[in-house]
N, C-alpha and C positions, 0 to 999 in steps of 0.2 A: 203850445205846439205838441202834438201827440208823437209817440215813438214812431208810428207808421209814417207820419208826415216827415219826421226828421230823417228817416232812412230813405224816403223818396227823394228828399232834397240832396242827400249825400250820394245816392245812386246817380242822380242827374249830374252832380258836380264831378263824379268819377268819370262818367262816360264823356262828358264835355271836355274834361282835362285830357283824356286819352286822344280825343279827336284833334287835338292840337298837334299831333304827330302824324307823319305819313305811314310809318311802319314801325313795328316793335318786335323785340326779342325778349321773351320772358324767361327769367331765371326760375325754372319750374321744377319744384320738388315733388309735386303730387299732393302736397298738404293743402289744407283749406285756403290759406292766404294766397299762395301763388296760383292756385287753381282759380280763385275768384278774379285775380288779375288777368289770367288768361281768358276767362269767360268774358270779362268786361272788354278786353282788347278786341276779341273777335266780334262782340256786339257793336263796338264803336267803329272799328276799322274794316271789318270783314276778314274772313279767314285767309284770304289771299295776301294780306298785308302783315300777317302775324306768324312768328316762329316761336317755338318753345324749346328750351334746352334743359335737359335733365342730367345732373352729374352722376357718374358711376364711380364709386370708390368703396373701400372697406369701411369707411366712416358711416355709411348709410345702411339702415336696417334692410334685411332681405324682405322682399315683398313690396317695398315702396316703388320700385321701378315699374312693377306690374300694375300697381294702382295708378301710377301716373299715365300709363297708356290707356287704361280704361276710362279715366276721367277726361283725358284730352279728346278721346273719340266721342264721349258723351256730349261734350259741348261744341263739337263740330270742327275740331282741328284735323286737317288731312294728315295721314300718317307720315308722309314725306316731309312735313313741316315740324315734326317732333324729333328733335335731335338728341342723341345721347353722347355725352362727352366724358372721356376718362380724365379724372383729376388725380393728382399725385401729391396731396398735401402731406402724406406721411414721409415723403423724401425731404421735407423741410424741417431742420432741427428746431426751429422756432415753434412749429406746430407740435412736434413729438414731445418736446419738453413740457408741454401743457401748462403754460403760464395763464394768468387770468385773462389775457387777451388772445387766447388760442384761436377763437373764431375769426379774428382779424386775418390770420395767416390762411385759414381755410377759404374764407370769402375772397381774399386777394387772389388766390389760385384760381378760383372759379371765375371771378369777374374778368380776370386778364384773358382767360380763354374765350369768354363771351365777347369781349371786345374784338378779338381776332375774327370770330364768326360774324359779328355784325359788320366789320369792315369788308370781309370777303363777299358778303351777300348784300351789301349796300343797304343795311338796315339802320334806320335813323336813330333809334333810342333803345336802351336796355332798361327793362322794368324788373323790380323785385317785389316781394310780398310784404315788406315791412308795413306795419299798421299802427294805429294809435296805441294799442295795448302794449306794443314793444317799447314804447318810450318810458315805461315805468320800471324797466329792469335793465340790467347791465348787458349791453349789446355791442361789443367791440366790432362785430362784423359790419355794423352800420357805417363805421368810419371807413372801412375798405370800400364800401359802395360809394360813399361820397367822393373818395379819392379817384375812383374809376369812372365817375360820371353817371353812375346808375341812379335811376329815378324811382321813387316809391309812390305810385299813384294812390294807393289806399291811404297813405299819410296825407297826401294833398287833399283828399276828399274828407279827411277826418273820421275815417271808419275804424271802429274798434273790432276786436275779435268777436265779441258777442253780436255786434251788428252785422258782421259778415255772415255769421251762422243764420241770423234771421233773414238776411237777404237771400242766401242760398235756399232756405226753406221756401221763401215766397216764390222763387222761380223753380221750385221742385227739383233741385239738383241733388243727386244721390249722395254726394259727399258732404252734405250740410252738417252732419254729426260726426265726421271723421275726427278721431282724437288727434291732438297735436303730436307731431313727430319731429323731434330734434335729432341731430346727428348722434351716433352712438358714443362719440367721445364726450358728450355732455354728461355721461354717466360716470366718468372717471374724475376723481377729485383733482383740483389744480395742483400741479407739482408732481403728480404721479405720471410717469411716461405713458404716452399713447402708443400702443403697438398694434400691429395687425392681429396678433394672437389674442390680445385682450378684447379688441373690438369683436372678433369672432365669438369669443366666449360669452360676452354680453348679448350678442345677437342670438346665440343658441338658447341662452337662458330666457330671454324675452319671448322667443318663439314658443318655448315650452309653456310659459304662463299664458300667452295669447291662445294657445291651443286648448286651454282649459276654460276659455270663454271670457277671460278678463280683458277689459279695454281701458285705455287712458291710465296706464301705469308705467313705472320705470324700475329696472333692476340697476341699482347703483353699485359700482365696483369698489370694494375696499379690500384689495388683495385676496385673501382666502374667504372673505365674507361677502355675500351678496345681500344688500339691503333693499328689500322689496317695498316700494311705495305704491300703494293701491288707492283707488278711489275710496273715500271713507265708507261708503255704503257696501263696498266689497270686502272690507276687512273681516267682518263676521263670517262671511261665506268661506274666506280663505282659512280661517281658524277652525272650521269644522274638521273633525278628526280625519275623515277620508280625504277631503280636499287638501288638507295640510300635508298629508303624506305624498300626494301627487305633485304638489308644488315643490316640496323638498327634493323629491326624486328627480324631477325635471331640471331643477337648477343645479343640483349636484352632478347630474349627468353632463352638464355643460362645463364642469370643471371647478366649481366652487366647493369648498369644504364645509362651509357653514351658511345657513340661511336665516336672515332676520327680517321680520315684518315691522316696518316703521309705523307706529301707532298714530303719527301725525298725518299719515296718508300722503298721496301724491301732491307735490307742489312744483310748479314749473320753476326751474332755476334754483332748486333747493341748495345746490352746491355753491351758489353765489354767496351764501352766508359765510363761507370760508375766505372770501376775498377781503384783504385789509381795506379799511375805509379809504385810505389814501390813494389806493390804486383805483377804486371805483370813481373817485372824484375826478380822475383824469379823463373819463369817458365823456 
């Protein structure tokens, strides 16, 4: 079986699975995964049976909400069916204390609000963007979804992140190469308190680096130190004398005192290395 045939079969399985429901509300961040769920839901059910809900909180990077509007319009979701919900995970001490299962508290907050929206609008099912690639990392937010009855159609279809990108390219969707975007709290080591000020500081630092043309990177928070994880091919460009000074200036202007470039480069979930093995085994 060729790769193309495999993706064809998985796309068919995805659409067929979604057609088993009358209406759907998508937990929609504007990232590749949830946008592909929204695209597939519109294709399978029609836009009149689909809603998307995007969370708004200090935990999410500036610019993500704008991207979500652009992509939703591109794939045919009427503006009135794209909802924006204020979430307040920072009011939860369990989230702020930043334990290894921090994402559980964030997703519980989001999904509980989505359940209310679904009940008010008589929407049958809530979908999220979890996919096959997520099963290889520590994902406590997945447990929150299971508890709240949220369904993951990409998982049901067996689609990985790479396959989703290929599928998006085949359908000429503009977001096919959009870098992964996790919440800003994922830049803060477990056990270090998550605060609004720290999230804003990280957001400003990443905006400065993004403004220099870098993509698919992270600014990790280590108190006074910003640890910059770049794509391996970008490390050389970042260390050029002129570019290095621009990066240092931009990150220091965000409030950090020291800037370090991580020579291992960007890795999704790199801070998960700090989780004790016993805690990961519970997930």
